[in-house]
C-alpha positions in Angstrom: 0.0 0.0 0.0 1.3 3.4 -1.0 -0.2 5.2 2.0 1.3 4.5 5.5 1.4 6.2 8.8 4.6 7.6 10.3 4.1 9.2 13.7 0.9 11.2 13.6 0.7 11.9 9.8 0.4 9.8 6.7 3.1 9.4 4.0 3.0 8.0 0.5 5.6 5.8 -1.2 5.5 4.4 -4.7 7.7 3.7 -7.7 7.4 5.9 -10.7 9.5 5.2 -13.9 11.8 3.1 -11.8 12.4 5.7 -9.1 11.1 5.6 -5.6 8.9 8.5 -4.7 8.3 9.1 -0.9 6.8 12.2 0.8 4.7 13.2 3.7 1.2 14.4 3.1 1.1 16.2 6.4 -2.4 14.8 6.9 -3.8 12.9 9.9 -6.8 11.7 7.9 -6.2 8.7 5.7 -8.7 9.6 3.0 -7.2 13.1 2.7 -3.8 11.6 2.4 -5.0 9.3 -0.4 -6.3 12.3 -2.3 -2.9 14.0 -2.0 -1.1 10.9 -3.2 -3.4 10.6 -6.2 -3.0 14.2 -7.1 0.8 13.9 -6.9 0.8 10.9 -9.2 -1.3 12.9 -11.7 1.2 15.8 -11.6 4.1 13.4 -12.1 2.4 11.9 -15.1 1.8 15.3 -16.6 5.3 16.4 -15.9 4.2 19.2 -13.6 6.6 18.2 -10.8 9.9 16.5 -10.8 11.1 13.6 -8.7 13.4 14.9 -6.0 16.7 13.1 -5.7 17.1 11.8 -2.2 20.4 12.6 -0.5 22.7 9.6 0.2 22.1 8.1 3.6 25.1 8.9 5.9 26.9 6.5 8.1 26.3 6.6 11.9 29.4 8.7 12.8 28.5 11.4 10.2 24.9 11.8 11.4 26.0 11.5 15.1 28.0 14.7 14.6 25.0 16.5 13.1 22.8 15.2 15.9 25.3 16.3 18.6 25.4 19.8 17.2 21.6 19.9 17.1 21.3 18.8 20.7 24.0 21.3 21.8 22.0 24.1 20.1 18.6 23.1 21.4 19.9 22.8 25.0 22.1 25.8 25.3 20.3 26.9 28.4 20.7 23.4 29.9 24.4 22.4 29.7 23.7 19.1 31.6 21.2 18.0 29.0 23.7 18.7 26.2 26.4 16.9 28.1 24.0 13.9 28.6 23.7 13.5 24.8 27.4 14.1 24.1 28.3 11.4 26.7 25.8 9.0 25.3 27.1 9.3 21.8 30.7 8.4 22.7 30.2 4.7 23.1 27.5 4.5 20.4 29.9 6.0 17.8 32.6 3.6 18.8 30.4 0.6 18.2 28.3 1.6 15.2 31.0 3.8 13.6 30.7 3.3 9.8 27.4 1.5 9.8 25.0 3.2 7.4 22.2 4.9 9.4 19.4 2.9 7.9 21.2 -0.3 8.6 21.2 0.0 12.3 19.0 -3.0 13.2 17.5 -4.6 16.3 20.1 -7.3 16.0 23.0 -4.8 16.0 21.5 -3.0 19.0 21.3 -6.2 20.9 25.0 -6.8 20.2 25.8 -3.3 21.4 23.9 -4.0 24.7 25.7 -7.3 25.2 29.1 -5.7 24.6 28.4 -2.8 27.0 27.1 -5.1 29.7 30.4 -7.1 29.5 32.5 -4.0 30.0 33.7 -2.6 33.3 34.3 0.8 34.7 37.7 2.1 35.6 37.1 0.9 39.2 36.6 -2.6 38.0 32.8 -2.7 38.6 30.4 -3.9 35.9 28.5 -1.2 34.1 25.0 -0.7 35.5 21.8 -1.3 33.6 21.0 2.4 34.0 24.2 3.4 32.2 23.3 1.2 29.2 19.7 2.4 29.2 20.8 6.0 29.0 22.8 5.2 25.9 19.9 3.4 24.4 17.7 6.5 25.0 20.2 8.7 23.2 20.2 6.2 20.3 16.4 6.2 20.1 16.3 10.0 20.1 19.0 10.2 17.4 17.2 7.8 15.1 13.8 9.3 15.6 15.3 12.7 14.7 16.8 11.1 11.6 13.3 9.9 10.7 11.7 13.3 11.3 14.3 14.9 9.0 13.6 12.3 6.3 17.1 10.7 6.5 15.7 7.2 7.2 12.3 5.7 6.7 12.0 3.7 10.0 13.4 3.5 13.5 14.2 0.0 14.8 12.6 -1.1 18.0 14.8 0.0 20.9 13.7 -1.5 24.3 15.2 -0.5 27.7 17.0 -3.3 29.6 15.1 -4.6 32.6 16.5 -4.6 36.1 17.3 -0.9 36.4 17.0 0.6 39.9 14.0 2.8 39.6 13.4 6.2 41.3 9.9 5.1 42.3 10.9 4.1 45.8 8.4 5.4 48.4 9.7 6.3 51.9 7.5 5.8 54.9 7.2 8.5 57.5 9.6 6.7 59.8 12.3 6.6 57.1 11.7 10.3 56.3 12.1 11.2 59.9 15.3 9.2 60.3 16.8 10.6 57.1 16.0 14.3 57.8 17.3 13.9 61.4 20.9 13.4 60.1 20.9 15.7 57.1 22.7 19.0 57.1 21.9 22.1 55.1 21.4 22.6 52.2 20.3 19.0 51.8 17.8 19.2 54.6 16.1 22.2 53.0 16.1 20.7 49.5 14.7 17.4 50.7 12.0 19.1 52.7 10.9 21.1 49.7 10.7 18.0 47.5 8.8 16.0 50.2 6.2 18.8 50.8 6.0 20.3 47.3 6.6 17.4 44.9 9.3 19.4 43.1 11.9 17.9 40.9 15.4 18.2 42.5 16.5 20.5 39.6 13.5 22.8 40.2 14.6 23.3 43.8 18.3 23.8 42.9 17.2 26.6 40.4 14.7 28.2 42.8 15.2 31.9 43.2 13.7 34.4 45.7 11.8 36.0 42.8 9.8 32.8 42.6 8.9 32.7 46.4 5.7 34.4 47.4 5.1 34.4 51.2 1.7 36.1 50.9 -1.1 33.5 50.4 -3.2 33.6 47.3 -6.9 33.4 47.5 -8.1 31.2 50.4 -4.7 29.5 50.8 -3.2 29.4 54.3 0.4 30.0 53.3 2.3 31.3 50.3 3.3 29.7 47.0 6.3 29.0 44.9 6.4 29.7 41.2 8.3 27.1 39.1 9.5 29.2 36.1 11.6 26.5 34.4 10.5 23.3 32.6 10.4 21.6 29.2 6.6 21.9 28.9 4.0 24.5 29.9 2.7 22.1 32.6 6.1 22.1 34.3 5.8 25.9 34.8 3.4 26.2 37.6 2.6 27.5 41.1 3.0 25.2 44.1 1.4 25.9 47.4 3.6 26.0 50.6 3.0 23.8 53.6 3.6 25.3 57.1 6.9 23.4 57.2 8.1 24.8 53.9 7.1 28.4 54.7 9.0 28.2 58.0 12.0 26.8 56.3 12.0 29.5 53.6 11.4 32.3 56.0 14.4 31.2 58.0 16.6 31.1 55.0 15.3 34.4 53.8 16.2 36.0 57.1 19.6 34.4 57.2 20.4 35.7 53.7 19.4 39.3 54.6 15.8 39.1 53.1 16.9 39.5 49.5 14.4 40.3 46.8 16.3 38.2 44.2 19.1 35.6 44.0 19.3 31.8 44.5 17.4 30.3 47.5 20.3 27.7 47.7 23.4 29.6 46.8 26.7 27.8 46.5 30.3 28.4 45.4 29.8 26.9 41.9 30.1 28.2 38.4 26.3 28.9 38.4 26.4 30.3 41.9 23.8 27.8 43.2 23.6 24.2 44.4 24.0 21.9 41.4 24.3 18.5 43.1 24.0 17.0 46.6 25.1 13.4 45.9 28.0 13.5 48.5 25.7 14.8 51.3 23.0 12.4 50.3 25.3 9.4 50.5 26.5 10.4 54.0 22.9 10.9 55.2 21.9 7.5 53.9 24.9 5.9 55.7 24.1 7.7 59.0 20.4 7.2 58.9 20.7 3.5 57.8 17.7 4.1 55.6 17.5 1.8 52.5 19.1 3.5 49.5 17.1 5.9 47.4 17.8 8.8 45.1 16.6 12.4 45.7 14.0 12.0 43.0 12.3 9.3 45.1 11.2 12.0 47.5 9.1 13.6 44.8 7.6 10.2 44.0 7.0 9.7 47.8 5.1 13.0 48.0 2.9 12.3 44.9 2.1 8.8 46.2 1.0 10.3 49.5 -1.2 12.8 47.7 -2.9 9.9 46.0 -3.3 8.0 49.2 -4.8 11.1 50.9 -7.5 11.2 48.3 -6.3 13.7 45.7 -7.6 13.2 42.2 -5.4 12.7 39.2 -6.1 16.2 37.8 -5.0 17.9 41.1 -1.8 15.7 41.1 -1.1 16.6 37.5 -1.3 20.3 38.4 0.9 20.0 41.5 3.5 17.8 39.9 3.6 19.5 36.5 3.0 16.3 34.6 2.5 16.8 30.8 0.0 14.0 30.7 -2.9 13.0 33.0 -1.9 9.3 32.4 1.3 9.8 34.4 -0.7 11.3 37.3 -3.3 8.5 37.3 -0.8 6.0 38.5 -0.7 7.7 41.9 -4.4 7.4 42.3 -5.6 4.1 43.7 -9.4 4.2 44.5 -10.4 2.1 47.5 -13.8 0.2 47.5 -14.9 2.8 50.0 -14.0 5.7 47.8 -15.7 4.1 44.8 -18.9 3.5 46.8 -18.6 7.1 48.0 -18.5 8.3 44.4 -21.9 6.7 43.8 -23.3 8.3 46.9 -22.1 11.7 45.8 -23.6 11.0 42.3 -27.0 10.2 43.9 -26.9 13.3 46.0 -26.0 15.4 43.0 -28.8 14.0 40.8 -31.3 14.4 43.6 -30.3 18.1 44.1 -30.6 18.7 40.3 -34.1 17.0 40.2 -35.2 19.2 43.1 -33.9 22.3 41.4 -35.7 21.3 38.1 -39.0 20.7 39.9 -38.8 24.1 41.6 -38.1 25.8 38.2 -41.0 23.9 36.6 -43.4 24.9 39.4 -42.4 28.5 39.1 -43.1 28.4 35.3 -46.6 26.8 36.0 -47.3 29.5 38.6 -46.3 32.2 36.2 -48.6 30.8 33.5 -51.6 30.7 35.9 -51.1 34.3 36.8 -51.1 35.3 33.1 
């Protein structure tokens, strides 16, 4: 079939006078795409358009350079993201090297994974699953971009390796207490903000006093924090403070001379703020004897607690800054009691509406009798 779907739109592909013709219709509707394909065939037959010569498909190393430059340009404001792609490309280029980009197959990817899993770090330890998965993510992003740019027709299936230590660990309140009891600043402040606000660690690191509003908005009890950074519009949001967060920020604000601007967590780094707390975190884990977790797990802990407390998925999405409600829904686990309660609320709602309707109908009848 000449019509096929790539991503969200339809493309057409057919052979004309011995040459392959392949283009996007930019249409999401299959019938509309068929019409465009038919019209293009007609134009070719009449000589109204020419067949565009497709550029030779580059090898992996050549396109990897182009991809690296693109990522560096797109993520100028986030050096860590640009570095993430640059680091991921190193081992990929070493393995795939001169392989033509459209000939990177599932079999070759499996061979790459096997080779990387057999390798060891400079300290003699075997590479973690997470390390290999990060490289696979870079490979997937690169090949998908190549497809978007029309360099290749398809992207091979790239699956993450199982067994990676996830960030979805949830701390109980006892673990939280033990952990915070031994943490020092700035880790204690950062951890508290994540636990009470559901922030991403990077959002706390980049928090400035311009974003902190101590005056409550509307009927709120405390102030709120504006998250001004994020890849999506959902990530940029306002997050309400808890009493604990407000007390913590007021104390830091006073200690810093009540500035109107500047980093909430300043540090002697190139950026002038805290950029990583891995060393402090490792020490806190050792002292507290709490089972290992990463800072991001504190965000997952907070969102899980929101769901357990009865928050709906839409509220969680707003608080967390999720781009999709599907992500937020996994934190909501309705109990039989809550499901039954939903029907009780529905009955009350319907009864109230019926009462309201009857009252309106009675007023209409009374008005007609008066006339």
